[in-house]
C-alpha positions as CSV (number, residue, x, y, z in Angstrom):
1,M,-56.2,-20.7,8.9
2,F,-55.8,-20.3,12.6
3,V,-51.8,-20.8,12.2
4,L,-51.9,-18.1,9.5
5,L,-53.9,-15.8,11.6
6,G,-51.6,-16.4,14.6
7,A,-48.6,-15.7,12.5
8,I,-50.2,-12.4,11.3
9,A,-51.1,-11.4,14.8
10,L,-47.6,-12.2,16.1
11,G,-46.0,-10.2,13.3
12,A,-48.3,-7.2,13.9
13,A,-47.4,-7.3,17.7
14,V,-43.7,-7.3,16.9
15,Y,-44.2,-4.3,14.6
16,Y,-46.3,-2.5,17.3
17,F,-43.7,-3.0,19.9
18,D,-41.1,-1.7,17.4
19,W,-43.3,1.3,16.6
20,K,-43.8,2.0,20.3
21,R,-40.1,2.0,20.8
22,G,-39.6,4.3,17.9
23,Q,-42.1,6.6,19.3
24,K,-40.4,6.5,22.7
25,G,-37.0,7.1,21.0
26,A,-38.5,10.1,19.4
27,E,-39.6,11.7,22.7
28,K,-36.6,10.7,24.9
29,S,-33.8,13.2,25.6
30,V,-30.6,13.2,23.7
31,A,-28.9,11.5,26.8
32,D,-27.5,8.0,25.8
33,T,-29.7,5.4,27.7
34,S,-28.0,2.4,26.2
35,K,-25.8,-0.1,28.1
36,A,-22.9,-2.4,27.2
37,A,-23.9,-5.6,25.7
38,F,-21.2,-7.4,27.6
39,S,-19.6,-6.4,31.0
40,L,-16.1,-7.3,29.9
41,P,-13.5,-6.8,32.6
42,A,-11.1,-3.8,32.2
43,G,-8.2,-4.9,30.2
44,S,-9.9,-8.1,29.0
45,E,-8.8,-9.5,25.7
46,I,-10.8,-11.7,23.3
47,V,-8.6,-14.6,22.1
48,S,-10.9,-17.0,20.6
49,I,-14.0,-16.7,18.3
50,V,-16.4,-19.3,16.7
51,L,-18.6,-17.9,14.0
52,A,-21.4,-20.0,12.5
53,H,-24.4,-19.5,10.3
54,P,-27.0,-21.8,11.6
55,Q,-29.5,-21.1,8.8
56,V,-27.0,-22.5,6.4
57,G,-27.1,-26.2,7.4
58,D,-23.9,-27.6,5.6
59,E,-21.7,-24.8,6.4
60,A,-18.9,-25.6,9.0
61,P,-18.3,-23.2,11.9
62,I,-15.3,-20.8,11.5
63,H,-12.9,-21.1,14.5
64,L,-10.6,-18.1,14.9
65,E,-7.7,-18.0,17.6
66,K,-5.1,-15.3,18.5
67,Q,-1.7,-16.8,18.6
68,N,1.4,-14.8,19.4
69,D,-0.6,-11.6,18.7
70,T,-1.8,-12.8,15.3
71,W,-5.2,-14.1,14.5
72,R,-5.4,-17.5,12.8
73,I,-8.2,-19.6,11.3
74,L,-8.1,-23.0,12.8
75,Q,-11.3,-24.6,11.3
76,P,-12.5,-25.3,8.6
77,L,-9.1,-24.8,7.3
78,Q,-5.7,-23.7,8.9
79,T,-4.4,-20.3,7.6
80,E,-3.6,-16.8,8.8
81,A,-6.7,-14.6,9.2
82,D,-7.1,-10.9,7.8
83,Q,-5.9,-9.2,10.8
84,H,-7.8,-6.0,10.0
85,V,-11.2,-7.7,9.5
86,V,-10.8,-9.9,12.7
87,S,-9.8,-6.8,14.8
88,S,-12.8,-5.0,13.5
89,I,-15.0,-7.9,14.7
90,V,-13.3,-7.8,18.1
91,E,-13.7,-4.1,18.5
92,T,-17.3,-4.2,17.5
93,I,-18.2,-6.9,20.0
94,G,-16.4,-5.2,22.6
95,S,-18.1,-1.9,22.0
96,A,-21.6,-3.1,21.2
97,R,-24.4,-1.5,23.3
98,V,-28.0,-2.7,24.0
99,E,-30.5,0.0,22.7
100,S,-33.4,-1.8,24.5
101,N,-34.7,-5.2,25.6
102,Q,-37.4,-7.3,24.0
103,P,-39.5,-10.1,25.2
104,G,-37.7,-13.4,24.6
105,T,-40.4,-15.9,24.5
106,P,-39.9,-18.9,22.1
107,D,-42.6,-17.7,19.7
108,R,-41.0,-14.3,19.5
109,L,-37.5,-15.8,18.8
110,K,-38.7,-17.0,15.4
111,V,-40.1,-13.7,14.5
112,Y,-36.8,-12.0,15.5
113,G,-35.0,-14.4,13.2
114,L,-33.3,-16.0,16.3
115,D,-34.4,-19.5,16.0
116,P,-32.3,-20.4,14.4
117,P,-30.1,-17.2,14.2
118,A,-28.5,-16.0,11.1
119,V,-25.2,-15.6,12.9
120,S,-24.1,-17.5,16.0
121,I,-20.9,-16.0,17.9
122,E,-19.1,-17.8,20.7
123,F,-16.0,-15.9,22.1
124,K,-13.5,-16.5,24.8
125,L,-11.6,-14.2,26.8
126,K,-8.0,-14.4,28.0
127,N,-9.1,-15.0,31.6
128,G,-11.1,-18.1,30.5
129,S,-14.6,-16.5,30.6
130,Q,-16.9,-17.2,27.7
131,H,-19.8,-15.6,26.0
132,T,-22.4,-16.2,23.2
133,L,-24.2,-13.9,21.0
134,K,-26.9,-14.8,18.4
135,L,-28.0,-12.4,15.7
136,G,-31.2,-12.3,13.8
137,N,-33.2,-10.0,11.7
138,K,-33.0,-6.3,11.5
139,D,-35.7,-4.1,13.2
140,F,-38.2,-2.2,11.1
141,T,-35.9,1.0,11.1
142,N,-33.0,-1.1,9.7
143,T,-30.9,0.6,12.5
144,Y,-30.9,-2.4,14.9
145,V,-30.6,-6.1,14.8
146,Y,-32.2,-8.6,17.2
147,G,-29.8,-10.4,19.4
148,L,-29.7,-13.1,22.2
149,I,-27.0,-12.3,24.7
150,D,-25.5,-15.4,26.6
151,G,-28.7,-17.2,25.9
152,K,-30.9,-14.9,28.3
153,D,-31.8,-11.5,27.0
154,V,-33.1,-10.5,23.6
155,A,-31.9,-7.1,22.9
156,L,-31.7,-4.6,20.1
157,L,-28.0,-4.1,19.0
158,P,-26.3,-2.1,16.3
159,T,-26.7,-3.5,12.7
160,A,-22.7,-3.2,12.6
161,L,-22.6,-6.4,14.5
162,R,-24.4,-8.4,12.0
163,T,-22.6,-6.7,9.1
164,Q,-19.1,-7.3,10.6
165,T,-19.8,-10.9,11.6
166,D,-21.9,-12.3,8.9
167,L,-18.8,-13.2,6.9
168,S,-17.5,-16.4,5.0
169,V,-14.2,-18.1,5.6
170,N,-13.0,-16.6,2.4
171,L,-13.5,-13.1,3.6
172,L,-12.1,-13.7,6.9
173,R,-8.8,-15.3,5.6
174,D,-5.7,-13.5,4.9
175,H,-5.4,-12.4,1.2
176,N,-1.8,-10.8,1.4
177,V,0.4,-12.5,-1.2
178,L,3.5,-11.8,0.9
179,H,4.0,-10.7,4.5
180,I,6.5,-7.9,4.3
181,V,6.6,-4.4,5.4
182,E,8.4,-1.9,2.9
183,S,10.1,0.1,5.6
184,N,11.6,-3.0,7.1
185,V,13.1,-4.5,4.1
186,S,16.9,-4.4,4.1
187,S,17.6,-6.4,0.9
188,F,15.8,-8.0,-2.0
189,L,16.3,-10.5,-4.8
190,L,14.3,-10.6,-8.0
191,K,14.7,-13.3,-10.5
192,N,12.8,-13.0,-13.7
193,P,13.1,-13.8,-17.4
194,A,15.4,-10.8,-17.7
195,G,17.8,-11.9,-15.2
196,Q,18.7,-11.8,-11.7
197,I,18.8,-8.5,-9.6
198,E,19.9,-8.0,-6.0
199,G,19.9,-4.9,-3.9
200,K,20.5,-3.9,-0.3
201,K,19.6,-0.7,1.6
202,E,22.5,1.5,2.6
203,K,22.3,4.8,4.9
204,T,22.3,6.8,1.6
205,G,19.7,4.6,-0.2
206,W,19.4,1.5,-2.3
207,T,22.6,0.0,-4.1
208,F,22.9,-3.1,-6.3
209,T,24.9,-6.2,-5.2
210,K,24.1,-7.8,-8.5
211,P,24.5,-7.6,-11.6
212,D,26.9,-4.6,-10.9
213,A,28.0,-4.3,-7.3
214,G,27.9,-0.8,-6.0
215,Q,25.7,0.7,-8.7
216,L,23.0,2.9,-7.4
217,A,19.4,1.9,-7.5
218,D,16.6,4.3,-8.0
219,D,15.1,4.7,-4.5
220,S,11.7,5.7,-5.6
221,D,11.5,2.6,-8.0
222,V,12.7,0.1,-5.4
223,T,10.3,1.6,-2.9
224,S,7.4,1.3,-5.4
225,L,8.4,-2.4,-6.2
226,L,8.3,-3.2,-2.4
227,N,5.1,-1.4,-1.8
228,S,3.5,-3.3,-4.7
229,V,4.3,-6.7,-3.2
230,A,3.5,-5.6,0.3
231,G,0.1,-4.3,-0.7
232,A,-0.8,-7.0,-3.2
233,Q,-3.8,-9.1,-2.5
234,M,-4.7,-12.7,-3.9
235,T,-7.4,-12.5,-6.6
236,A,-8.4,-16.0,-6.0
237,V,-7.4,-19.1,-3.8
238,V,-6.7,-22.1,-6.2
239,S,-5.7,-24.9,-3.9
240,E,-4.9,-25.3,-0.1
241,S,-2.3,-27.9,-1.0
242,A,1.1,-27.6,-2.7
243,D,1.1,-31.2,-3.9
244,N,1.3,-30.4,-7.8
245,L,3.4,-27.3,-8.2
246,S,4.4,-28.1,-11.7
247,K,0.7,-28.0,-12.8
248,Y,0.8,-24.3,-12.0
249,G,4.2,-23.5,-13.2
250,L,5.7,-23.2,-9.7
251,G,7.9,-26.1,-9.8
252,V,10.3,-23.9,-11.7
253,P,8.8,-20.4,-11.3
254,A,9.0,-17.8,-13.9
255,I,9.6,-15.3,-11.2
256,T,11.1,-15.4,-7.8
257,F,11.1,-12.4,-5.4
258,T,12.7,-12.6,-1.9
259,A,12.6,-9.8,0.6
260,T,14.7,-9.8,3.8
261,N,14.1,-7.7,6.8
262,E,16.3,-6.0,9.3
263,N,16.4,-9.1,11.4
264,G,17.3,-11.5,8.6
265,K,14.0,-13.0,8.2
266,A,13.2,-13.7,4.5
267,A,9.8,-13.9,2.7
268,T,9.6,-15.4,-0.9
269,L,7.0,-15.0,-3.6
270,L,6.9,-17.5,-6.5
271,V,5.0,-16.6,-9.7
272,G,4.2,-19.3,-12.2
273,K,2.0,-19.7,-15.3
274,K,-0.7,-17.4,-16.6
275,E,-4.3,-18.4,-16.2
276,G,-6.8,-15.8,-18.0
277,S,-5.6,-12.4,-17.0
278,D,-4.0,-13.7,-13.7
279,Y,-1.0,-15.6,-12.7
280,Y,-0.6,-18.7,-10.4
281,A,1.5,-17.8,-7.3
282,K,2.6,-19.1,-4.0
283,D,4.2,-17.9,-0.7
284,S,6.9,-20.3,-0.2
285,S,6.2,-20.5,3.5
286,R,2.6,-21.4,2.9
287,P,1.0,-24.4,1.1
288,T,-1.7,-22.3,-0.5
289,I,-1.7,-21.7,-4.2
290,F,-3.5,-18.5,-5.2
291,K,-3.7,-16.1,-8.2
292,V,-2.3,-12.6,-8.4
293,N,-3.2,-10.0,-11.0
294,E,-1.2,-8.7,-14.1
295,T,-0.3,-5.4,-12.3
296,L,1.8,-7.1,-9.8
297,Y,3.2,-9.5,-12.6
298,K,4.4,-6.6,-14.6
299,K,6.0,-5.0,-11.5
300,L,7.9,-8.1,-10.9
301,T,9.2,-8.3,-14.7
302,Q,11.3,-5.1,-14.2
303,T,14.7,-5.2,-15.6
304,Y,18.0,-4.1,-14.0
305,G,17.8,-0.9,-16.3
306,D,14.3,-0.2,-15.0
307,L,15.5,-0.2,-11.4
308,R,18.7,1.8,-11.9
309,D,19.2,5.3,-10.4
310,K,17.8,7.6,-12.9
311,K,18.4,11.0,-11.1
312,L,20.7,13.2,-13.2
313,V,22.6,14.7,-10.0
314,H,22.1,14.0,-6.4
315,L,22.2,17.6,-5.4
316,T,19.4,20.2,-4.3
317,Q,19.7,23.9,-5.0
318,S,20.6,24.3,-1.3
319,D,23.6,22.1,-1.7
320,I,25.1,24.4,-4.4
321,T,27.1,27.6,-4.0
322,R,28.2,28.3,-7.6
323,A,27.1,27.4,-11.1
324,E,28.6,27.9,-14.5
325,L,26.3,27.5,-17.4
326,H,27.4,27.4,-21.0
327,N,24.8,27.3,-23.8
328,E,24.6,28.2,-27.5
329,N,23.8,31.8,-26.5
330,G,26.8,32.3,-24.1
331,T,27.9,31.9,-20.6
332,I,26.6,32.9,-17.2
333,I,28.2,32.3,-13.8
334,V,26.2,32.7,-10.6
335,T,27.0,32.5,-7.0
336,Q,25.1,32.3,-3.9
337,K,24.6,35.6,-2.1
338,S,22.2,34.2,0.7
339,E,20.0,31.2,1.1
340,Q,17.5,32.6,-1.3
341,D,19.5,35.1,-3.3
342,W,21.8,34.7,-6.2
343,I,23.9,37.2,-8.1
344,A,25.9,37.0,-11.4
345,E,29.6,37.1,-11.7
346,A,29.6,37.0,-15.4
347,P,28.9,38.0,-18.2
348,P,30.3,41.6,-17.4
349,E,26.7,43.2,-18.4
350,L,25.0,41.1,-15.7
351,K,27.8,41.3,-13.0
352,G,26.2,42.0,-9.5
353,K,22.7,41.6,-10.7
354,A,20.2,39.3,-9.0
355,I,19.5,36.2,-10.9
356,S,16.2,34.2,-11.1
357,T,17.4,30.6,-10.6
358,W,14.3,28.8,-11.6
359,K,15.6,28.2,-15.1
360,I,19.1,27.2,-13.9
361,F,18.7,24.7,-11.1
362,P,15.3,22.8,-11.4
363,P,16.1,21.5,-14.9
364,I,19.2,19.9,-13.3
365,T,18.2,18.9,-9.8
366,N,14.8,17.6,-10.6
367,A,15.8,15.7,-13.8
368,R,15.1,12.0,-13.9
369,A,16.0,9.9,-16.9
370,E,13.5,8.0,-19.0
371,A,16.1,5.4,-19.4
372,I,19.8,4.5,-18.9
373,V,21.9,4.0,-22.0
374,D,24.9,1.7,-21.4
375,H,25.9,1.6,-24.9
376,P,25.3,5.0,-26.5
377,S,25.6,5.3,-30.2
378,A,28.6,7.0,-32.0
379,D,26.4,10.0,-32.8
380,I,25.4,10.4,-29.0
381,Q,29.0,10.1,-28.0
382,T,30.2,12.7,-30.5
383,K,27.5,15.1,-29.5
384,L,28.3,14.5,-25.7
385,A,32.1,15.4,-26.6
386,K,31.0,18.8,-27.9
387,P,27.8,19.5,-25.9
388,L,25.1,22.1,-26.7
389,V,24.6,22.9,-23.0
390,Q,27.1,22.2,-20.1
391,M,26.7,23.2,-16.5
392,S,29.3,23.0,-13.8
393,L,28.1,23.0,-10.2
394,T,30.0,23.6,-7.0
395,A,28.7,22.2,-3.9
396,K,29.0,23.5,-0.2
397,D,31.6,20.6,0.6
398,G,33.8,21.8,-2.4
399,K,32.8,18.9,-4.7
400,K,32.3,19.9,-8.5
401,I,30.1,18.1,-11.0
402,T,29.8,18.9,-14.7
403,V,26.7,17.9,-16.7
404,S,26.8,17.9,-20.4
405,F,23.8,17.7,-22.8
406,T,23.5,16.8,-26.4
407,P,21.3,18.7,-28.9
408,V,17.7,17.4,-29.2
409,I,18.0,14.1,-31.0
410,G,14.3,12.9,-32.0
411,D,12.2,13.6,-28.9
412,S,15.2,13.1,-26.4
413,V,18.2,14.7,-25.2
414,Y,21.2,12.7,-23.7
415,A,23.2,13.8,-20.8
416,K,26.3,12.7,-18.9
417,T,28.0,13.8,-15.7
418,T,31.6,13.8,-14.5
419,D,30.3,11.6,-11.6
420,A,29.8,8.5,-13.7
421,A,30.1,6.9,-17.1
422,T,26.4,6.6,-17.3
423,V,24.4,8.3,-20.2
424,Y,20.9,9.4,-19.3
425,K,18.0,9.6,-21.9
426,L,15.9,12.6,-21.0
427,N,12.8,14.4,-22.3
428,K,13.7,17.1,-24.8
429,N,12.0,19.8,-22.8
430,T,14.9,19.5,-20.2
431,L,16.8,22.0,-22.4
432,A,14.0,24.4,-22.8
433,D,15.1,26.7,-19.9
434,L,18.8,25.8,-19.8
435,N,19.3,27.1,-23.3
436,S,17.6,30.4,-22.7
437,K,19.2,33.7,-23.8
438,I,21.6,34.8,-21.1
439,S,19.8,38.0,-20.5
440,E,16.7,36.1,-19.5
441,F,18.3,34.8,-16.4
442,A,18.5,38.2,-14.9
443,I,15.8,39.6,-12.7
444,E,14.4,42.6,-14.3
445,D,15.3,46.1,-12.9
446,S,17.9,44.4,-10.7
447,P,20.4,47.0,-9.4
448,S,24.1,46.5,-10.2
449,R,26.8,46.7,-7.8
């Protein structure tokens, strides 16, 4: 009974002190009276952290260390850490401020949740100095947490310290499936059930080296592929050992993806069997076997056709000085008068009139194919030989390109340029404006010259 009464009295006392502090906080001026939790020397850098959860008896401490500017987990397993998460911990410790100090008698340590603490932190600076921080319960406002700094002072500290550090090893470990940066990749290799694709970055964009060397790749699709791999996260860690790769279909993987950066460093991702909705995978430089989601798997099963250049022409309106459009309603020829103004050369009834170009250039310069057709049918070839719509463009450098369109076939229209033998399958709406009446291209009430 006396023990119970004592505990109640102690709890009431803690609540009273918290309440009094809250009252004082409401009365004090807006000036910040807090102080830094740790007097870290200017330019000091935390290079080692040990996190423990003493209230969980069988949990091993987590030892993190910064090596060559990269945070790694050394215990209870050896792997790279999540750089963003650990950097946030370091920043939170370095910027932590004490709101107020509290009595640190042994009986109060239990009430504060500091004997034992919920989280114990030991960290070392580059200059060799070491500090400890033990974190316990939140105060009654849920704004602060009780902390014991270097074994001496009990302080009220920001709850962010507890939130940012009360983490398991799984949350602290690196979950990136492959360490690449899209903008630094200079070449890639993708081997999947559809075949093998290799590409390299040129000054003008991505081109293939396999299966058809020199063919243009679609820059946006290759960038999307690289970003998907660079941003992909493990959905689960399966094994820390690579002893039985065949069990996971990784002995002879279904997919191999390699990205090489500008310095010649390569990173390779292997993808094996399906398990549930995920797939087993492995970074070839690490023993860890993990799972990736179906979204990444589908991205890595793209074909050569999926990644080929699908842009109809590589010109913008500002590159063009003259255009000649033939459709089933007649012919119009337009030339550039100024950067923004275009006038008609033909037909005679429109000569000299200002022309609205939104129906002429965007359908050509913005067009991207839905698919590349390497072996067009006889019907498509016949219709391309006698196109429904044809446009010839002259660029500022004198280069000319002619684009021919079939009539609508099903829900599509097919196009071909004089630049390549490629046939492009496009949405039928591509022709909606190009096949307008010739008079509709002129700006109304435009004066003739």
